[in-house]
C-alpha positions as semicolon CSV with decimal commas, in nm:
position;residue;x (nm);y (nm);z (nm)
1;M;1,828;1,094;0,300
2;S;1,643;1,399;0,435
3;R;1,675;1,613;0,744
4;D;1,360;1,721;0,925
5;G;1,399;2,071;0,785
6;D;1,367;1,954;0,423
7;M;1,163;1,636;0,465
8;R;1,023;1,481;0,150
9;L;0,872;1,151;0,042
10;Q;1,165;0,933;-0,060
11;G;1,053;0,574;-0,113
12;V;0,756;0,356;-0,201
13;I;0,756;-0,017;-0,122
14;F;0,515;-0,236;-0,319
15;D;0,381;-0,585;-0,261
16;W;0,389;-0,818;-0,563
17;A;0,093;-1,055;-0,620
18;G;-0,230;-0,860;-0,640
19;T;-0,045;-0,528;-0,632
20;L;0,216;-0,526;-0,911
21;V;0,128;-0,850;-1,092
22;D;-0,144;-1,118;-1,091
23;H;-0,476;-0,929;-1,090
24;G;-0,681;-1,079;-0,807
25;S;-0,380;-1,252;-0,648
26;R;-0,480;-1,582;-0,802
27;A;-0,154;-1,779;-0,809
28;P;-0,116;-1,845;-0,434
29;V;-0,482;-1,938;-0,399
30;A;-0,479;-2,183;-0,688
31;T;-0,163;-2,352;-0,563
32;M;-0,269;-2,372;-0,198
33;Q;-0,596;-2,532;-0,306
34;R;-0,406;-2,789;-0,513
35;V;-0,174;-2,868;-0,222
36;F;-0,453;-2,918;0,031
37;A;-0,668;-3,113;-0,215
38;K;-0,374;-3,348;-0,276
39;A;-0,354;-3,399;0,102
40;G;-0,721;-3,501;0,103
41;V;-0,844;-3,180;0,268
42;P;-0,990;-2,942;0,007
43;V;-0,999;-2,577;0,114
44;T;-1,196;-2,285;-0,021
45;A;-1,049;-1,974;-0,180
46;A;-1,191;-1,771;0,109
47;E;-1,006;-1,988;0,362
48;V;-0,681;-1,941;0,173
49;R;-0,729;-1,566;0,139
50;L;-0,783;-1,509;0,513
51;S;-0,411;-1,488;0,584
52;M;-0,272;-1,403;0,241
53;G;0,048;-1,202;0,221
54;I;0,252;-1,371;0,492
55;A;0,545;-1,607;0,425
56;K;0,415;-1,923;0,262
57;L;0,509;-2,171;0,536
58;D;0,334;-1,943;0,786
59;H;0,044;-1,915;0,543
60;I;0,004;-2,293;0,539
61;R;0,016;-2,302;0,919
62;S;-0,252;-2,033;0,931
63;I;-0,481;-2,226;0,697
64;L;-0,437;-2,536;0,913
65;Q;-0,560;-2,333;1,210
66;V;-0,891;-2,242;1,045
67;P;-1,142;-2,440;1,257
68;R;-1,315;-2,614;0,966
69;V;-0,985;-2,704;0,802
70;A;-0,838;-2,829;1,131
71;A;-1,141;-3,051;1,186
72;A;-1,127;-3,186;0,829
73;F;-0,754;-3,249;0,861
74;E;-0,810;-3,430;1,191
75;K;-1,070;-3,651;1,025
76;E;-0,848;-3,729;0,727
77;W;-0,516;-3,762;0,908
78;G;-0,611;-3,828;1,272
79;A;-0,422;-4,153;1,299
80;A;-0,108;-3,989;1,159
81;L;-0,112;-3,676;1,374
82;D;0,159;-3,651;1,636
83;A;0,175;-3,430;1,947
84;R;0,217;-3,123;1,725
85;G;-0,125;-3,176;1,570
86;T;-0,203;-3,044;1,223
87;D;0,085;-2,796;1,245
88;G;0,327;-3,085;1,227
89;H;0,217;-3,138;0,867
90;A;0,291;-2,780;0,760
91;P;0,652;-2,843;0,646
92;A;0,545;-3,137;0,430
93;L;0,267;-2,932;0,271
94;Y;0,514;-2,650;0,212
95;R;0,750;-2,886;0,032
96;E;0,461;-2,976;-0,197
97;F;0,368;-2,609;-0,241
98;V;0,703;-2,473;-0,361
99;P;0,743;-2,669;-0,688
100;M;0,371;-2,639;-0,765
101;Q;0,386;-2,262;-0,723
102;L;0,697;-2,228;-0,937
103;E;0,537;-2,443;-1,205
104;C;0,231;-2,220;-1,244
105;L;0,377;-1,880;-1,157
106;G;0,428;-1,785;-1,520
107;E;0,053;-1,800;-1,577
108;Y;0,001;-1,533;-1,311
109;S;0,287;-1,291;-1,377
110;D;0,125;-1,031;-1,601
111;L;0,198;-0,678;-1,487
112;I;-0,114;-0,497;-1,367
113;A;-0,222;-0,216;-1,598
114;G;-0,058;0,117;-1,523
115;V;0,218;-0,018;-1,296
116;A;0,501;0,062;-1,539
117;E;0,364;0,415;-1,578
118;T;0,341;0,451;-1,200
119;A;0,709;0,357;-1,172
120;E;0,800;0,621;-1,428
121;G;0,598;0,878;-1,234
122;L;0,768;0,788;-0,907
123;R;1,113;0,813;-1,059
124;S;1,032;1,150;-1,213
125;R;0,950;1,264;-0,858
126;G;1,283;1,135;-0,726
127;I;1,118;0,851;-0,532
128;A;1,294;0,515;-0,495
129;I;1,099;0,193;-0,554
130;G;1,124;-0,110;-0,326
131;S;0,918;-0,427;-0,283
132;T;0,835;-0,706;-0,040
133;T;0,647;-1,034;-0,077
134;G;0,525;-1,349;0,089
135;Y;0,688;-1,555;-0,187
136;T;1,022;-1,731;-0,158
137;R;1,337;-1,574;-0,302
138;E;1,327;-1,810;-0,602
139;M;0,967;-1,714;-0,677
140;L;1,042;-1,346;-0,631
141;D;1,342;-1,360;-0,865
142;F;1,120;-1,517;-1,129
143;L;0,859;-1,240;-1,094
144;V;1,123;-0,966;-1,100
145;E;1,257;-1,096;-1,431
146;R;0,910;-1,129;-1,581
147;A;0,819;-0,778;-1,466
148;R;1,140;-0,633;-1,610
149;A;1,050;-0,777;-1,949
150;Q;0,715;-0,596;-1,921
151;G;0,866;-0,258;-1,835
152;F;0,884;-0,256;-1,455
153;A;1,203;-0,293;-1,251
154;P;1,210;-0,202;-0,881
155;D;1,527;-0,071;-0,721
156;C;1,503;-0,332;-0,446
157;S;1,312;-0,658;-0,387
158;V;1,310;-0,844;-0,055
159;S;1,166;-1,185;0,038
160;P;1,108;-1,332;0,386
161;E;1,423;-1,543;0,336
162;D;1,635;-1,227;0,318
163;V;1,565;-1,117;0,676
164;P;1,633;-1,298;1,004
165;G;1,302;-1,204;1,166
166;G;1,074;-1,356;0,903
167;G;0,803;-1,207;0,689
168;R;0,490;-1,003;0,745
169;P;0,346;-0,853;0,953
170;A;0,693;-0,792;1,101
171;P;0,864;-0,483;0,955
172;W;1,199;-0,642;0,873
173;M;1,154;-0,661;0,496
174;C;1,057;-0,293;0,488
175;Y;1,361;-0,209;0,699
176;L;1,593;-0,396;0,462
177;N;1,440;-0,206;0,170
178;A;1,511;0,120;0,350
179;I;1,871;0,015;0,415
180;R;1,934;-0,091;0,056
181;L;1,761;0,218;-0,082
182;K;1,947;0,436;0,172
183;V;1,625;0,604;0,283
184;T;1,557;0,748;0,627
185;P;1,345;0,823;0,825
186;F;1,080;0,557;0,778
187;R;0,803;0,818;0,789
188;S;0,930;0,938;0,450
189;M;0,828;0,604;0,296
190;V;0,502;0,445;0,181
191;K;0,406;0,074;0,186
192;I;0,148;-0,028;-0,077
193;G;-0,021;-0,369;-0,074
194;D;-0,347;-0,558;-0,113
195;T;-0,373;-0,754;0,214
196;P;-0,415;-0,669;0,583
197;S;-0,069;-0,819;0,643
198;D;0,077;-0,567;0,394
199;I;-0,083;-0,282;0,586
200;E;0,033;-0,418;0,922
201;E;0,385;-0,458;0,782
202;G;0,394;-0,092;0,678
203;L;0,248;0,033;1,004
204;N;0,492;-0,174;1,207
205;A;0,773;-0,018;1,004
206;G;0,652;0,334;1,081
207;M;0,551;0,405;0,721
208;W;0,248;0,547;0,548
209;T;0,025;0,271;0,412
210;V;-0,192;0,239;0,102
211;G;-0,432;-0,050;0,053
212;V;-0,514;-0,184;-0,295
213;T;-0,873;-0,291;-0,350
214;R;-0,977;-0,383;-0,707
215;T;-0,671;-0,579;-0,822
216;G;-0,590;-0,751;-0,496
217;N;-0,656;-1,043;-0,267
218;E;-0,951;-0,885;-0,089
219;A;-1,139;-0,854;-0,419
220;G;-1,000;-1,178;-0,558
221;L;-1,117;-1,131;-0,916
222;S;-0,907;-1,181;-1,226
223;K;-0,908;-0,897;-1,478
224;A;-1,153;-1,090;-1,697
225;E;-1,386;-1,159;-1,402
226;W;-1,377;-0,794;-1,298
227;E;-1,458;-0,676;-1,649
228;A;-1,747;-0,924;-1,674
229;A;-1,898;-0,828;-1,337
230;S;-2,200;-0,598;-1,311
231;A;-2,171;-0,254;-1,155
232;D;-2,356;-0,379;-0,846
233;A;-2,126;-0,682;-0,809
234;R;-1,820;-0,462;-0,847
235;A;-1,946;-0,227;-0,579
236;V;-1,992;-0,515;-0,335
237;V;-1,643;-0,650;-0,404
238;I;-1,482;-0,308;-0,356
239;D;-1,676;-0,249;-0,035
240;V;-1,556;-0,579;0,112
241;A;-1,197;-0,498;0,021
242;R;-1,221;-0,146;0,159
243;T;-1,366;-0,270;0,487
244;R;-1,087;-0,525;0,541
245;L;-0,806;-0,286;0,454
246;I;-0,943;0,005;0,656
247;A;-0,983;-0,228;0,954
248;A;-0,616;-0,320;0,914
249;G;-0,525;0,049;0,946
250;A;-0,463;0,167;0,589
251;H;-0,410;0,542;0,569
252;Y;-0,530;0,551;0,206
253;L;-0,699;0,321;-0,043
254;V;-0,659;0,294;-0,420
255;E;-0,821;0,053;-0,664
256;S;-0,488;-0,026;-0,830
257;A;-0,118;0,045;-0,790
258;G;-0,142;0,166;-1,148
259;E;-0,365;0,449;-1,027
260;C;-0,186;0,562;-0,712
261;L;0,013;0,872;-0,810
262;S;-0,246;1,122;-0,687
263;V;-0,241;0,955;-0,345
264;I;0,139;0,952;-0,350
265;D;0,136;1,326;-0,419
266;E;-0,102;1,386;-0,129
267;I;0,118;1,186;0,108
268;S;0,422;1,371;-0,027
269;D;0,261;1,704;0,061
270;R;0,187;1,580;0,412
271;V;0,542;1,454;0,460
272;A;0,679;1,790;0,343
273;A;0,449;1,963;0,592
274;G;0,605;1,763;0,874
275;E;0,316;1,521;0,927
276;R;0,377;1,168;1,049
277;P;0,172;0,852;0,985
278;D;-0,118;0,801;1,222
279;F;-0,087;0,448;1,354
280;H;-0,453;0,431;1,459
């Protein structure tokens, strides 16, 4: 806890898929596509990625609201739709999603390169490490254990189920991190994530925000796909990610959470100088 007279950067809150683990945020996309295909309404990766980062039931509802998907669902399930329309099917799709996601999560739980070293760097600076996610508590617990075995262990991890107000873009998960980490004020904290909903979550919490481009949802490439891509293709992917995250209001951008310490130091200097996040 810091007083205004000796303000310093005290906490960094990370997202999980696409930020700490799962280069390209592939697990949620693969599972959502399986769920919708099983329901007879195949969806594209791009349609799934539009609203990535929010709680998974909300994510399913958001996909169902994509005009093309809604029309396809109406065609496939029109006779079975009640007054709630496609949204009435969201809970059933979610029940299909949960076991499918848990089943494949191990395939997408590799720590992103440099993350363990970033954690060491943060701790050497006296900065606490928190995390939020769109995954369920059961999924998050699984990832936390897998990450610990690979050398990364946050001080706090919060899922949408842990807060009464729900997940992103609401700030409640960030607030609970701050409470558990005993950090105040919120302007002495940074939220790092790879989706617009991550950035909105941090801004709504009154925190500095850092968007992740190369390893995240907005790029959408696995490590192998990134390494195989040409320089021109990489540039296009990064530009798309940058555009989306800047539009969401990110204060800074990094290609990977494993390469963020220089940005953290810059924010730390600004916090010490009494600056506050610009909420655009």
